[in-house]
N, C-alpha and C positions, 0 to 999 in steps of 0.2 A: 674628721667623721667622726660620727657617733659612734657608741661602742654599748652594747648591754654592761651591766656591772659585771666586772672581771671575777667576781669570785661569789660561794655559796655565800659567805658571810657578809658582804656589801647587798647582796642581793637580801637576805635575812634583813639586815638594818633597813634597807628601803622599805619594805614590807613593814616591818614592824612602827616604822615612824609615819606610815600611811594612817594605819590603826589606829594609834596614840592620838594622830590629828582628829580623827572622828568623836573619840571618847572623848579627850580634853576640850572640844569645844562645843560638842552635844547635839550639834544641828549642821556641821558642814562636814562633807565627805573627801577622802582623797585614796587616790588609788595607783599604783604603777602603771605607766603607759604601754600601750602595747607597741606603740609605732614610735620610732625614736624620732626626735628633733634635729636641727642641723649641728647641736655643739652641747656638750656635757658628757657625762659616763651614761644617763639614763634620763627620765623623764618622769614628771607625777602629774595624773590628771585632777584637777581639782573642780569640786562643785560646791559652790557657795551659793546656797540656797537656790539651783537652778542656772546660775552664772557659772559655766565650765569655760576653762582654760588649761595649758599645759604650760608647766615649769620646766626648766631644764635645769639639773641637779649634777653635784660633784658631791660624792660621795665618800667618808672617812671612817674607816675602823676604829679611829682612836678615840677613845672616851673623852680626851682634852680638848682635842682638836684647835689649840690654839695657835699653831703654825700655820695648819692648813686654813684658818679662818683668816690669817694675816695675808697669807696667797691669795686668798679669794678676794680680798679687800682692795687689792693691787688690781687683780684681774678684772673684778667689777667696775672700779671706778669709773671708766667711763660712762655706764649703764647704770651707777647707783643713782647721780644725780640727776638722771632723766627714768622718772617712775613712770612716766606716759611712754615710753619708748616701745617700737612695735618689736623690737627684739629682749624678750625677758633676761631678767638678769639671772645666773646660778643661783641656785638655792642649796646652800650647806645643809647637807645630811649627815646626823653625827648620831652615836648612842646617846650620847647627852653633851648638852649645851650647856654649862654652868651659867649663873646669872652675871659674872663680871663678863663673862666672854659675850653673851647675850647682850648686854648692854653696849658692848663696843660693834656688835654687829648691829644692831638697831642704831645706833649714832649715823652710821655709815650708808646705812638704809641697804644692807646685804640680807636679803632672806634667808632663815634657817628653820629646819625642823628636825626633832630628835624623836627618840625610842620612848621618851617621858610625856611627850605631848606639848613639848617648848615649841612653841613656833612664831615666828614673826614673817611677812608678807604685805606689801604693801603695793595694789597692783588695781588696774581701774574698775576691776569686778569686784573689787572690797580688799578690808584691810584687818588682818588678825595679830593680836600682839599677847603672846604666852608665857610668862618667863617665871623661875623660881619654882618647877616642878622637882623633885629629888630624882637623881639616878635610880633606875629600875636597878631591882636586885639581882634580876636574871641577864642581864649585860656581858655578854662573853667578852673576854681578851682576846685581841687578835693574836694568831702565832707568828711568833717570831722567827727571822729564817738570817742565813748566813748574811744577806746584803744588808740586815740591821745594826752587826756589828761594825765596831771601829774599823776595823780591815775590809767588812765590806762595803762601807761608803767611801773608803777610798777608793775601791775599784769603781764605783758608781760615779765617783767626780772625775776619773781618768778617762772612762769611756764618753762622761760627758763632754769633757773639754778637748779631746783628742781627735780629730775626723778621721773618722773610719775605724779607730780603734777597737769598736765594738764587735767588728766583722774580723779580726785578726785572731790566729790561733790562742790558746789560753796561756801557751808560755809568754807571748806577746805583751797580753793583757798586764800577766804577773810582773813582768817586768816594770812596763810602764806604769803602775799601780805600786809598787812597792812592796809586794804580798807575796807569798809562797804559791808556787805553781797548784796545790790542792785548793789553797784559798779561792783564787781567782774561778778554777773550776767548780768550785760549791757554788760561789756569787753568781756566777753567771748562770750556771741552772736554776738556781732560787730566782731571778729574775726574770728567765722565762717562765717557771711555774707561776710567777705572779703575772704573767704578763705587761710586762714593762719591758722587756726584752722578747723579741719572736724569732723564730727560725723560719726562711722563705724556702721554697721549695729545690732551690739551687743551695742551700746550705747556707748561704750568707746570713749573718744576724744584723736583725734591724731592730730600730725604737718603732714600735706601732703607733705609739699616743706620746710625742715628744713632752707636751705638755705636763702630761701626767707623770712624766719620770722626772722633769725639772721640781715639781711641786713635791713629788715625792721625796726627792734628795734634801731640798730644802726644810721640808718638816722635819726627815729623820736627823739631816745634820744640829737640828738647834735641840733636840732633845737626847740623842747618842751618841754625840761626838764633840760639839763644841764645848761642853762642860769640862771634857777631858784634857783640853789645851792650855792646862796650868795659866789659867788668864790672872794676871796683874795690874793694878788700873794706877795712874799716876796723873798730878794736875801739869800741865803747861803754866809757863810764866809770861810766855809770848804768843800773842793773837796770832794765829797763820804761820806758826813757824815751820811747819810740816811742809809747807809750798816750796821752801827753799833747803830743806835739809839734805844732805845727805845720805840716802837712807840705803844707797848699794853698796855703801863701804861698809854697813853692817849686816849686809844679807837679809835686807827687811823689807818688804811691802807693804801699800797702804791698801787696808781694805774699806770695807765699811761707808760712811757719810765723806769723809777725804775723796776716797777713790771717784765715788760716786760724783764728787763736784768736779773733779779733774774731767773723769768721762763728758758730763752732760751739760756741765756749767749753769745748770737749774737748781742747785741745793748748795746752801750755804752751810757748810758742815759745822756743826756744836760739838761734835766728838771724832777723834781721831781713833781709828782701830789700825793695829798692828799686826803682821805675821812673821816673825822672825825664824831663820833656819836655825840659829845659834842665840844661847842665852844672852841677851843684852846686860854688860855688868854697868860699872860705875864712868868708863869712858862714856859708854854712850849716853848715860843720865845725865853727867857734865856738858855734853856736847848739846845736847837737845833740852837743857834747864829743864830737867822733870823731876819732881819730887812725890815721893811715894803717900798717895792719897785713896783710899779705898772707895772715894766717891768721885775721884777725878775725871777730867775729859778724855785723857789717853788710855786706852786698852791694848797692853801685848799680849799675844796670843802665840802659840807655838805652831810653825807652819808644819803641814800634816800630810804633806804630798812630794814625791821625790823631785827634785832639782831638776831632772831631765822633762817634767812636765811642762816647764815655764819655757822651752825655748818655741814653742806654738802659741804663746799668747799676745795679748794685744801690748806693742812696744811704744810707751807714751815718752813724750819728748819732756815729760815735764819731773815724773816720779814714776817711779816702780811700782806697779800694780799687781794686785792678785787678779786671778780669772772673774770674768763679769760674772758668772755663775755666784761666788762667792761674796762677791759686792752686793749680789740681788737677795741672796738670802741673808746677809746682816742686817740690810736695809728693813726686810719684810719682818725679821725678829725686833725688830726695836719696836714694832708697833705703832710708832709716831705716824700721824695723817699727813704730813710733808714730804715723808721718805716713801709713802706707798707709791704715789703719782709716780716720782722719781725710778723704784722699783720696776715701776711697769714700763717705762721708758726705756729702762738699760735690757729688760726683757727682751722687747720689741727689736731693738737696734742689735745686740750682742749677743745674745743667747739664741744661736739659730744651732737646728738640728746639726750635730757634725757629719 
């Protein structure tokens, strides 16, 4: 279901982007639509010299918007290849879209608009392409909350991957997430404040917008958590070695492209992502025939979730895999166009609302 911008800052960014569009084009107009359409956070009504139409929008308060844009690429892929489709593609709305990101969005035919006046849209009513305008000096930084910390992201991951956990008592959520009770309490309160978790009249907690929750965690995981997981890179000596290797003996799970390959059979993995619960020493390196290489095709990261979470995950007959939400997040973060369509498939088939 559609919903209005869920914070004052989002509404402000939307309004500023519309105003900037008019200034940067000089002749065209844009304004937040009063009525919502069937998908997106909100909608913009454009007026291109009398040709009026509405575009659904996805609003992000993060100035870089790199990870949200990658998510948007995956989400919009079915529509991005059909510019004349009756269903309009989502337009990314952000405080600022830098030239590199703009190039990626334009290449994928994903529309965007920012508060600096940078814009891209290609619709039957007209085309606009503006890039390179600098970030406005008045752009505000979004407020951070407990849910955006490492522990907060652990809680978000737990409630996203365990059916029914979001509605359980704080103590149960804390135990499942591997965090303190006070942390779980603060994180859930923060998620409710931000509209990512809602409280029904019965007192039950729910996800009012599951897609938004997934997008938010995926973006935050890349910018707030992944770089803290002690990533190390290695080069493999044998192609497809990971297909038959005994990862279970080393308490290690496959993620990223290799896990997507096993789940979908639609992607030939060029890189291998591993999440390990314990440090992998010389025995593992010898068995896997890996050698240190900062540009290698194998990346090893620390598992950030309690082992108990894994009990309800998908059981693969071939290899132990991380949860599909994490597979999806790593595919999206790669920015590789071949990974994005597979990420969309994983989202649609495996990332169901718990």
